[in-house]
PyMOL CGO cylinders between C-alpha atoms (Angstrom):
from pymol import cmd
from pymol.cgo import CYLINDER

trace = [
    CYLINDER, -112.93, -97.62, -79.96, -111.81, -94.02, -80.39, 0.3, 1, 1, 1, 1, 1, 1,
    CYLINDER, -111.81, -94.02, -80.39, -108.12, -93.21, -80.11, 0.3, 1, 1, 1, 1, 1, 1,
    CYLINDER, -108.12, -93.21, -80.11, -107.28, -89.82, -78.67, 0.3, 1, 1, 1, 1, 1, 1,
    CYLINDER, -107.28, -89.82, -78.67, -103.99, -88.33, -79.75, 0.3, 1, 1, 1, 1, 1, 1,
    CYLINDER, -103.99, -88.33, -79.75, -102.74, -85.45, -77.63, 0.3, 1, 1, 1, 1, 1, 1,
    CYLINDER, -102.74, -85.45, -77.63, -100.40, -82.64, -78.65, 0.3, 1, 1, 1, 1, 1, 1,
    CYLINDER, -100.40, -82.64, -78.65, -97.74, -84.39, -76.53, 0.3, 1, 1, 1, 1, 1, 1,
    CYLINDER, -97.74, -84.39, -76.53, -98.20, -87.53, -78.63, 0.3, 1, 1, 1, 1, 1, 1,
    CYLINDER, -98.20, -87.53, -78.63, -97.68, -85.48, -81.77, 0.3, 1, 1, 1, 1, 1, 1,
    CYLINDER, -97.68, -85.48, -81.77, -94.46, -83.98, -80.36, 0.3, 1, 1, 1, 1, 1, 1,
    CYLINDER, -94.46, -83.98, -80.36, -93.23, -87.46, -79.44, 0.3, 1, 1, 1, 1, 1, 1,
    CYLINDER, -93.23, -87.46, -79.44, -94.06, -88.60, -82.98, 0.3, 1, 1, 1, 1, 1, 1,
    CYLINDER, -94.06, -88.60, -82.98, -92.06, -85.75, -84.52, 0.3, 1, 1, 1, 1, 1, 1,
    CYLINDER, -92.06, -85.75, -84.52, -89.04, -86.62, -82.37, 0.3, 1, 1, 1, 1, 1, 1,
    CYLINDER, -89.04, -86.62, -82.37, -89.36, -90.37, -83.02, 0.3, 1, 1, 1, 1, 1, 1,
    CYLINDER, -89.36, -90.37, -83.02, -90.26, -91.24, -79.43, 0.3, 1, 1, 1, 1, 1, 1,
    CYLINDER, -90.26, -91.24, -79.43, -93.47, -93.21, -80.09, 0.3, 1, 1, 1, 1, 1, 1,
    CYLINDER, -93.47, -93.21, -80.09, -94.02, -96.91, -80.08, 0.3, 1, 1, 1, 1, 1, 1,
    CYLINDER, -94.02, -96.91, -80.08, -94.58, -98.60, -83.42, 0.3, 1, 1, 1, 1, 1, 1,
    CYLINDER, -94.58, -98.60, -83.42, -98.32, -98.83, -82.71, 0.3, 1, 1, 1, 1, 1, 1,
    CYLINDER, -98.32, -98.83, -82.71, -98.50, -95.11, -81.89, 0.3, 1, 1, 1, 1, 1, 1,
    CYLINDER, -98.50, -95.11, -81.89, -96.56, -94.26, -85.06, 0.3, 1, 1, 1, 1, 1, 1,
    CYLINDER, -96.56, -94.26, -85.06, -98.98, -96.26, -87.18, 0.3, 1, 1, 1, 1, 1, 1,
    CYLINDER, -98.98, -96.26, -87.18, -102.01, -94.69, -85.50, 0.3, 1, 1, 1, 1, 1, 1,
    CYLINDER, -102.01, -94.69, -85.50, -100.68, -91.16, -85.92, 0.3, 1, 1, 1, 1, 1, 1,
    CYLINDER, -100.68, -91.16, -85.92, -99.72, -91.84, -89.54, 0.3, 1, 1, 1, 1, 1, 1,
    CYLINDER, -99.72, -91.84, -89.54, -103.26, -92.99, -90.33, 0.3, 1, 1, 1, 1, 1, 1,
    CYLINDER, -103.26, -92.99, -90.33, -104.65, -89.84, -88.73, 0.3, 1, 1, 1, 1, 1, 1,
    CYLINDER, -104.65, -89.84, -88.73, -102.17, -87.68, -90.67, 0.3, 1, 1, 1, 1, 1, 1,
    CYLINDER, -102.17, -87.68, -90.67, -103.27, -89.37, -93.88, 0.3, 1, 1, 1, 1, 1, 1,
    CYLINDER, -103.27, -89.37, -93.88, -106.99, -88.87, -93.22, 0.3, 1, 1, 1, 1, 1, 1,
    CYLINDER, -106.99, -88.87, -93.22, -107.47, -85.74, -91.08, 0.3, 1, 1, 1, 1, 1, 1,
    CYLINDER, -107.47, -85.74, -91.08, -106.67, -82.39, -92.66, 0.3, 1, 1, 1, 1, 1, 1,
    CYLINDER, -106.67, -82.39, -92.66, -106.87, -80.43, -89.38, 0.3, 1, 1, 1, 1, 1, 1,
    CYLINDER, -106.87, -80.43, -89.38, -104.49, -82.85, -87.68, 0.3, 1, 1, 1, 1, 1, 1,
    CYLINDER, -104.49, -82.85, -87.68, -102.12, -82.67, -90.64, 0.3, 1, 1, 1, 1, 1, 1,
    CYLINDER, -102.12, -82.67, -90.64, -102.16, -78.86, -90.31, 0.3, 1, 1, 1, 1, 1, 1,
    CYLINDER, -102.16, -78.86, -90.31, -101.22, -79.18, -86.62, 0.3, 1, 1, 1, 1, 1, 1,
    CYLINDER, -101.22, -79.18, -86.62, -98.37, -81.48, -87.62, 0.3, 1, 1, 1, 1, 1, 1,
    CYLINDER, -98.37, -81.48, -87.62, -97.13, -79.07, -90.28, 0.3, 1, 1, 1, 1, 1, 1,
    CYLINDER, -97.13, -79.07, -90.28, -97.34, -76.13, -87.85, 0.3, 1, 1, 1, 1, 1, 1,
    CYLINDER, -97.34, -76.13, -87.85, -95.30, -78.08, -85.31, 0.3, 1, 1, 1, 1, 1, 1,
    CYLINDER, -95.30, -78.08, -85.31, -92.72, -78.98, -87.96, 0.3, 1, 1, 1, 1, 1, 1,
    CYLINDER, -92.72, -78.98, -87.96, -92.47, -75.32, -89.01, 0.3, 1, 1, 1, 1, 1, 1,
    CYLINDER, -92.47, -75.32, -89.01, -92.07, -74.20, -85.39, 0.3, 1, 1, 1, 1, 1, 1,
    CYLINDER, -92.07, -74.20, -85.39, -89.30, -76.72, -84.75, 0.3, 1, 1, 1, 1, 1, 1,
    CYLINDER, -89.30, -76.72, -84.75, -87.56, -75.72, -87.98, 0.3, 1, 1, 1, 1, 1, 1,
    CYLINDER, -87.56, -75.72, -87.98, -87.76, -72.05, -87.00, 0.3, 1, 1, 1, 1, 1, 1,
    CYLINDER, -87.76, -72.05, -87.00, -86.31, -72.76, -83.57, 0.3, 1, 1, 1, 1, 1, 1,
    CYLINDER, -86.31, -72.76, -83.57, -83.48, -74.81, -85.02, 0.3, 1, 1, 1, 1, 1, 1,
    CYLINDER, -83.48, -74.81, -85.02, -82.52, -72.10, -87.51, 0.3, 1, 1, 1, 1, 1, 1,
    CYLINDER, -82.52, -72.10, -87.51, -82.75, -69.24, -85.00, 0.3, 1, 1, 1, 1, 1, 1,
    CYLINDER, -82.75, -69.24, -85.00, -80.32, -70.69, -82.47, 0.3, 1, 1, 1, 1, 1, 1,
    CYLINDER, -80.32, -70.69, -82.47, -77.08, -68.77, -82.50, 0.3, 1, 1, 1, 1, 1, 1,
    CYLINDER, -77.08, -68.77, -82.50, -73.72, -69.88, -81.23, 0.3, 1, 1, 1, 1, 1, 1,
    CYLINDER, -73.72, -69.88, -81.23, -71.89, -67.70, -78.71, 0.3, 1, 1, 1, 1, 1, 1,
    CYLINDER, -71.89, -67.70, -78.71, -68.96, -65.70, -80.01, 0.3, 1, 1, 1, 1, 1, 1,
    CYLINDER, -68.96, -65.70, -80.01, -65.40, -66.88, -79.45, 0.3, 1, 1, 1, 1, 1, 1,
    CYLINDER, -65.40, -66.88, -79.45, -64.94, -63.97, -77.04, 0.3, 1, 1, 1, 1, 1, 1,
    CYLINDER, -64.94, -63.97, -77.04, -67.84, -65.14, -74.85, 0.3, 1, 1, 1, 1, 1, 1,
    CYLINDER, -67.84, -65.14, -74.85, -66.55, -68.72, -74.87, 0.3, 1, 1, 1, 1, 1, 1,
    CYLINDER, -66.55, -68.72, -74.87, -63.07, -67.52, -73.89, 0.3, 1, 1, 1, 1, 1, 1,
    CYLINDER, -63.07, -67.52, -73.89, -64.47, -65.49, -70.98, 0.3, 1, 1, 1, 1, 1, 1,
    CYLINDER, -64.47, -65.49, -70.98, -66.43, -68.46, -69.69, 0.3, 1, 1, 1, 1, 1, 1,
    CYLINDER, -66.43, -68.46, -69.69, -63.42, -70.75, -69.95, 0.3, 1, 1, 1, 1, 1, 1,
    CYLINDER, -63.42, -70.75, -69.95, -61.17, -68.21, -68.21, 0.3, 1, 1, 1, 1, 1, 1,
    CYLINDER, -61.17, -68.21, -68.21, -63.67, -67.78, -65.40, 0.3, 1, 1, 1, 1, 1, 1,
    CYLINDER, -63.67, -67.78, -65.40, -63.91, -71.55, -64.99, 0.3, 1, 1, 1, 1, 1, 1,
    CYLINDER, -63.91, -71.55, -64.99, -60.14, -71.91, -64.83, 0.3, 1, 1, 1, 1, 1, 1,
    CYLINDER, -60.14, -71.91, -64.83, -59.86, -69.18, -62.21, 0.3, 1, 1, 1, 1, 1, 1,
    CYLINDER, -59.86, -69.18, -62.21, -62.73, -70.40, -60.04, 0.3, 1, 1, 1, 1, 1, 1,
    CYLINDER, -62.73, -70.40, -60.04, -61.47, -72.15, -56.93, 0.3, 1, 1, 1, 1, 1, 1,
    CYLINDER, -61.47, -72.15, -56.93, -63.84, -74.99, -56.05, 0.3, 1, 1, 1, 1, 1, 1,
    CYLINDER, -63.84, -74.99, -56.05, -62.19, -75.53, -52.66, 0.3, 1, 1, 1, 1, 1, 1,
    CYLINDER, -62.19, -75.53, -52.66, -63.25, -72.11, -51.41, 0.3, 1, 1, 1, 1, 1, 1,
    CYLINDER, -63.25, -72.11, -51.41, -66.94, -72.93, -51.76, 0.3, 1, 1, 1, 1, 1, 1,
]
cmd.load_cgo(trace, "trace")
């Protein structure tokens, strides 16, 4: 029987959302398939890049949002 692992399965694996059986299957493929391991490494690098590129809003922006929220009258909607 051939097991097909999709890119979605790999993403779920990276985020720890797979069943134990899926984890074991993917780990075996990672250990034995160089192309699959490259896909995994590329995904890890992409996620790392996204995580490091996220910026927090400035205090000024946060203050403006909070002030707007305080001034917004929900009863007028």
